N, C-alpha and C positions, 0 to 999 in steps of 0.2 A: 557417661550421656551429656552429664551438667556442665562441660568445659566444653560440648560441643557446640559450634553454631545451629539455634533452632532456627531451619527453615522452612518455609510457607511455598509450595506450588501449587498455583493455582487453577491451572491444568493439569489436561493429561500430557505430556511431551514425549517426545520417541523414545523405546525402550529403554537402549542403549542409554538416555540420557539419564532417564531417570533409576537406572541402578548405579549412577558416577553419582547422582545428587544421595541417592539412599546407602551407599555408603560412606562417602566421605563426611557427610552433617548429620542433623541428626534432624532427619527431613519429614514433611507429610506433605505426604501426595493426593492430589484431586481424584475421588474414587469413582464419581461419575460425572468426569467431566463438565461438569455446569456450570456457567458462573456464577458468584458470590454473592450475595444479596447482601445487602450494605449494614445490616446488621454485623452479621458475617465479620465482612471486611473490617469494620471497626473494631468487633473482639480481638482478630487478628491482631491489629494495630498493636495490641497491650501482650500477646501471647508472646510472638515469634522476634526472634531479630532479625530478618533478613527476608526477604520474597520475593519469588519470581513470578511476577503480575505479567500482564498479556494486554492486549489493548481493550479487551472486554472488560478490563479493573476498572473505572472511575476513581482517582483519586484522585480528589480536590483538597481544598484549602483545610477545610471543614474535617475532612478524614483526617487529612496527618496531625490537625492539631487534636486528636483525641488525647483527652485526660491518661496521663501515666503512661505515652506512646511506648512502649519498648523498641521496634523497629528501629533499626538505623543505617538500610542498607536498600532499595529496591532494583534487585540486578531485571531489570527489563525483557523480558523476551520478545526482541524486534526492535528495529530500528525504527518508528517513529515513536514518539511520545508526547503525542498532545494529548493522550489521556492521563496526563498528570499535570499536574502543578508546580512546573519546575522553581516557578520564584516564589512559591510557599514552601517548598523544598528544600531551596537552599535557606531560606530564614530559619527555617527551623532544624538547619543544620544535617539534614538525611541525604545520603545521601544517592543517586540516581544513577544508573549505568545503562548502555542499548547496546545493540548490537548488530553494529555497520557492517558493511562490503557480502557480510557469508551470503546473502540472502539476493546480491545484485542479477546474478545473470537467472536466477531462476525468475524474478520477478520479470526482467527484460523478455526472457522467453513467452512468459504472459501476453506483456504487453507489444508482441508480434503475432503470437494468437488470434489475439482481438481482432488487431488489423487486419487479417488476412483471411477471421472468418466475418468480419462486417462485409470488406471491400468483396468476397465473394459471393456474400450469401448463403455462408453454410449451415447458419442457424435456421435459415427459414428453411432450406432442404432436407435438411436434419427434421426438421418438425416435421414439415409434409410428408416425408418417406414413412416415419415411426405412426402419422396418424391414418397411413394405407388412402393417400392420396395423391401417389405419384403413378403415371398412367406409362411413363415411358418416355424415353430423350426424345424431344423435338428442338428445332436450331434456335427460337427467341425464349426458351423457359428459363428464370431466373437467372441473369445475362446480369453480371455484375462489371467488375472495375479491376483491370489489373494493377501491382503496386510498383513496375518498373516503369523507369523515370517520375514516377510521381513524387511529389514533395511533401517531408515527414517534418511536422512542427515540432518542436520540443520546447517545452514548457518547463524549464529549470533542467539545466545543464551539470547536476552530479553521476554521481557512478552508476545509477541506474540508465540514467537519461543516455550517459556517453553507452550501454550497454547496446543498448538500443539501437545505439546509433550504430555501431559496428554493425549488429544482426541485420539490420534493417537496407547496408552498405552492400549487402551481399545479395537482396531483392533488387538489389538497382536504383533504391530510393535514393534523392537529391537531400540532405541533410541542413536543413535550417535549426537554430534554437532562437527563447528568447529568458535572458536571465540577467538578475542588478548587477552583474559583471563576467566582462567577456573573459575565456577559458584561454589559456595560454594557448600561444599558436601554435605549439607541435601539437597539443589536443587537437585544435583546429585543424593541421593537418590530416593526423594519423584519420581523421574521420569524415573528411571533406565538409566538414559543419562551415557556417557561415552564420554570425548573429544577426537577426533584426534588429532593424531601428526601433522595437515596440512590442508587447507581447497585442495589441490592435492590428497592426501590420501583417506581424504574425501568422493571425487570425485568417487575413482576408489573401494570403498567398498559399497556403499550405490546404494538399489534400488529405492529407491527417492528422489532425493536432491531437497530439500523444503528452497527459502529465506527468510530472515528475517533478514536485513539488512537496514541502512536507505541510500537515495539518495544520491546525489555528486561527485564532483569529486574521490575520495579517494576509490569510489563503482563502476565506472562509468566499464563496461565490466569486473567488476569479471566473468563473466563468459564467456570466452570464445574459441576459438576455440582449444585451448590446454588442458581448461582444461575440455570442452566435450570428446577430446579426449581420455580422462584417464576413461571416466565412461564404464559401462558394458551396452552392446547392448541392453538391456530387459530394460535400467534404464530410469526413468518419471524425470523431469525437471519441479517444479512447483514453480512459481512467485507469490505472493501476497503484495511486498514490494516495488518497483522502477521501472518502464520497465529500464531505461537506466544500470542496471545492471544487464543484459544480453546484449550483443552483439547478436543481431538478425539476423543478416546475416548470425553468423557461428551456432546459433541456427539451422536456416534453412536448411545450406551443412549438419549438422552433421542428421539432420530428412530423409532429401532425400537419404541420404549415408549408412541411417541406422545403425548408431555411438550412437542412442538411440532410448531409445522404444516408447517415447511419450514425451510431452510436457500438461501444464497445464498452463496459463496463466489469469493473472486479471487485468496485468498490461503492458503497452509496452514503449518500446524507444521513439516514435514519436506520443505520444495520444493527439489525438484521430485520429491518424491513424496507420493502423495495415499493417504490411508486406504482401504482397498479396500472398507471397508464404505459408505465417500461415495459413490464410484465408482459401486457397485450399488443404491443407493438412490432409490424414483423419484423423491423428493420432496426431491431434493439437487441445486441448480441449479451448474453448475462450472463456472468461466475459470479461462483461465491465466494470470496474473498479467497483467489487459491494462488496469488499472487509466488508467496517462499513457499508455497504446498509440493516440496520436492522430499525424499526422503535426507538426500545429500543437506540439504540446504534448510532442513528444519531440525537436523541432528545438528551440524556446524552451531546453529543460533542457537541452542541448550546446550552447546559447550562453551559458546562464548561466554554467556550468561553466567557459566559454574567459574568460565576464569575470572572474571571479574568480580565473583564472590571468595576465592581463592586469593586474587590477589589481596582484598579489600580485609580477610580473614587475618592473612598475615601481616598485615598493621602498614603495607605496600599500597597506591596510588594503583586505583582501578584502569585498567589501559582506555576504557571506553566511559569514560564518566561526564555524563554533561548535565548534574547537579551535584 
């Protein structure tokens, strides 16, 4: 066992993934599926050769600088890596990989689900029915809005945004997007997508604003009070990206003042804490970070992390290296 890579898996993963990891390396699996505390993480830095961390593990410069660090690779379970200080990792020679592609369709499905639920007021209806308050069908009850012919504004136009666009086209939506660079002409043609002149312009013209940008300081509070003020009063904000992309205080205010028509959120600014006014607002559809939560996607994520580890263990460059 001493010549095998000593691996820490910080959270529970699908059974097939855990079996593969346990059979392949000297693996320590999570028993209680609870996030590791700071002291435990620091201790693990000196006890293991490799980790498979998740978004719940905050790996900053101080942790990377733990004296006697043994860890040489972080094979992150997930596409986003804003919970890892990549600059510090590069400086320390610590390899970091992620799991792109495999969660694309699952996350796009959640984005579409949130659009439909918010537009058709499904969350309100479900809560009313479960609460024993439904009195039967009536013509004026919980009237929402259809998505056919509406404009979907995508903030960012990477893999997940493009998959969302493809699914939204099936609902008859018009596709607009804002990104730092234009997509290839053939991609725009295939999706019937056109690029807005700016994020501000996109916010003013779309019926649904769906966020698909990475986390980090560059995108923190990208959706703020000023941007929300540009939106139409019936428009819906959907976030399946990272919570801090939205200023939740400004979002709550926009909802209360009727500046927007609703929100559909899968991620939160201070996750797992959720703003109490969002929890209380009838026009807020809230999911507990389910973007990649299909058995197919979560298993594929684990196997992708394992493939990156295997490449590193063979002395090869991991396919999904980000640092």
